[in-house]
N, C-alpha and C positions, 0 to 999 in steps of 0.2 A: 786637463781642465782644472783650473784653480777654483777655490770656493766661490769667489765672486762670479766667475763665468758660469759655474754650475747653478748658482741661484738665478742668474739671468736666464739660463737655459730652461730651468723648471718654470720660472715665471712666464716665459714666452709660451711654453706648451699650455700652461693653465689659461693664459689670456686667449689663446686661439680657441680652446674648447668653449670658454665663456662667451666669446664674441659670436662664434657660430651658433651657439644655443640661443643667444639673445636675438640675433638677426632672424633666424628661422621662426622663433616664437613670435616675434613682433610682426613678421610678414604674414604668418599663417594663423594668428590667433582668431581673427574674425571668421576664418574658414573652418578651422579645427573645432571651434566651439559650437558650430552648428550640428544639428542631427544629420545623420546620413541622408535622409530624405530631402533636407533643405539645402544641401551643399550644391546641388546641380543647378538650380534656378534661383534667381533673385526674387524678392517679393512681388516685383512688377511683372514677372514672367520671363524676363530675359535670362539668357544663359549666364551663369556666374563665371566671370573670367578667371577667378582663383581656382575653380574646379579643374579647368584645363591645365593649369600650371602645377597644382599641388596634389592632384589625385595620384595614386600609385603609378599610373602609366603616363602621367604628365611630365612636362619638361623638368620641373624641379623635383617632383616626387620620384620619377624614375631615376633621375640623376643621383638623388640622395641615396637611393637603394644601391645603385652600382658603386658609387664612391664609398659608401659605408661598408659594403661587403668587401671591397678591395682593401680598405683600411684594416679590417679585422683579419683577413687572410694574410696580408703583409705583416701585420703586427705579430701574429702567431708564428708564421714561418720564419721571419727574421730572428726572433728571439730563440726559437728552438734550434735553428741552424747555428747561432752563436754559442749556445750551450753544448751542443752535441758534436760539432765537427771541429777538429783541431785546426783546420785551415783558417778558421775565423777567430781562433782563440786570442790572437794578438791584435785584433782590430777593436780598439776602444775598451772601456771598462765595462764589465758585465752589468753592474748596477745602472749604468747609463742606458744600456740596451733595454734593461727591464723598465726603466722609466719611459723610454720611447714606446715600448710594447704597451704599457699602461695607457699612454696618451692615445695611440691608435685604437686600442680596444676600449677606450671610453668615447672617443669621437665617433667611431664606427657605429656602435649601437644607437647613439643619439640620432645619427642620420637615418639608420634603418627604421627607428621608431617613427620618425616623421614620414619616411617613405610609405609606411603602412597606413598613414593617415588615421592611426589609432583604430584600425579595423583588423581583427584577427579571426581567422577561420580556417578550417581544413588542416591539411598537413603543414601549412606555413605557420600555423599557430604553435605547433610543436617546436619548430625551429625558433620562433620568437621567444617562447618561454624558456627554451634551452639557452638562448642568448642571455636572457635575464638572469638565469641561474648561473651562467658562466661569469657574468659581470659581478653579481653579488658575491659569488664564491671567490672571485678575483680580489674584491675588496678585503674579504676575510684573509685570503692568502697573503696579501700585501702586509697586513697587520702581523701575521705569524712570521713572515719573512724578515721583517725589520727587528723582530725580537731575537733572531738567531745572530750571534756575533759573527762579523765578517771582516775580512781584510779590506783595504782600500780598493782592491780590484774587484771586490764582491765575492771572493772565495770564502766558503764557510770555514770558520776556525774550529780546530779541535779543542778538546778540553785542556790538553797540555799547553797549547798555544795561549789559551786564555789565562791559565794559571801563571804562565811566564810573564804576563802583563802586570801581575801583582808585584808591587815593590815591597820592600821590608820597611813598613811604616815605623816599626819599633826602632830600628837602627837610625832611620832618618830623624826621628824625634830626639833621640839621644845625642846625635852628632850636631844638630843644627838648632834645636829649640831648648831654651833653658826653662825647665819647670821641675817641680818637686817629684820625688819617686812615686808618691801615691797618685798624683795626677797622670803621670806617665802610664802607670798600670791600669788606671780607669779607662784611658783612651784605648790602649791595646786590647784590654779584655772586652770592651764594648763592641769591638769589631770582629770578635771571634764568633764562630757559629754557636747559636744558642739552642739548648734543648727545649723541647715542648712546642716548637714552631711547626713541626711537620703535621700535615693533614692530608688525607687521601684526596680531598677535593681541592683542585688546583686554585680555584678562586679564593677559597678560605685560606689556603696556605699563602698565597700571594698577599692577601690582605694582612694576615698576621705578621709577615715579614716586613711589609711596608710600615706598619705601625711600630714594629720593633726598631726599624732603621730611624724613624722619626724620633723615637725616644732616645736612641743612642746619640743622634745628632744634637738633641736638646741638652743631654747630659754633658757632651763634649764642649758645647758652647759655654756651659756654666763653669766647667773646669778651666777653660781658657780665660774666662772673665776673672776667676779667682786668682789666677797666676799673674794678672796684670801684664799680659804680653803686649808688645808693640803691635800696632795695626798691621804691619807687613808680616809679622810672624803669625798673627791670628789668621790672616788670609791664607798663609801658606799651610797651616795646620788644617784648616777647613777644606782646602783644595785636596790635600792628601786623604782626608777622611772621606770626602765625597767620591773620590776616585776609587778608594778601597770598597766602599759600599756598592758602587756601580759594577765593579768587577765581580764582587760576590753575587750580585743579582744575576749577572750574565751566567755565572757558573751554575747557579741554582736552576735557571730556566732552560739551560742548553738542551738537555736530554728531552725534557717535556716538549719543547717547541720543535725539536727535530722529529719526534714521533707524530705530533700534530700535523706537521708539514707533509709527512708521508701519507697520513689519512686524508689530508686535503687533496692531494693529487688524485686519489681514488675517486673523489667526487667531482673534481674540476675537469679532468680530461674527458670522461665519457660525455658530459654535457657539451663540451666543445666539439667532440666528434659528431654527435647527433646534429648539432647546429650546422656544422659545415656540410655534412652529407645532404641534409634536407635543403640547405641553401643551393647546393649544386643542382639538385633535382628541380628546385623552383626556377633557377636560371634557365635550365634546359627546356622546361615546359614553356616558359615565356618566349624563348627563341623559336620553338616549334610552332607556336601560335602566332608568330609574326610580329611580336612586339619589338620595336627598335627605339633607341634613344636618339642621339644626334648622329648616328652612323648607320 
């Protein structure tokens, strides 16, 4: 899948989620905005037709619960199978599977939320809030995931592989860019690791390194300007510098993000298991009591 096709793919998934959310919200706003006591009957005493359609056991309400649950089960099982079983390892790129997992596990909770008609109680409430915890922790996990450098197939890169991506910016500048020795040394030294930036707090450390990178970039731009380099060479130097800064950031955050990702799994998986177990119990109880949808 090339970049254009990938953008179309992601855009399509996003549009589907947005359209479903807008359609359901538009259809059910007048119903969901009522109190529980006012949903059954209209002010004139007639039965509210939306109640038969949107209540948890209604045609739409029940259907959204079933479809939403299937989406979540399918999203979790497909992604786990792709990660864990070698037989699926050559089917598609892992990050595309993750994106589809995120799509299903975003659309599924939306449908389940409307299935409940915003009423939570009993053991189902535990499943619902576990689902909310899974969704929110999934958002956090996605952020951590994209911070860990990966290959185009989605495989996590090792520290040595990341370091191998670093070019020798010094040799490149000497061989292809004409500038004085002092300017050359300023650029190379500004991209080396600086003492005094380490801090035990990751947020403070990240902020300090970010400010240091901005200052380095500002200094390098001044050096380029002083050397009166042609536009093409200015662009080339800045691209080299930004690439070097990007690789250095990846190296700095690799171990931290790997550890965070391990801790994230400890929180994410138990909530997912609780949600799925109670979901199965809920479905079994509804079947025992004779609730059916269109079958």
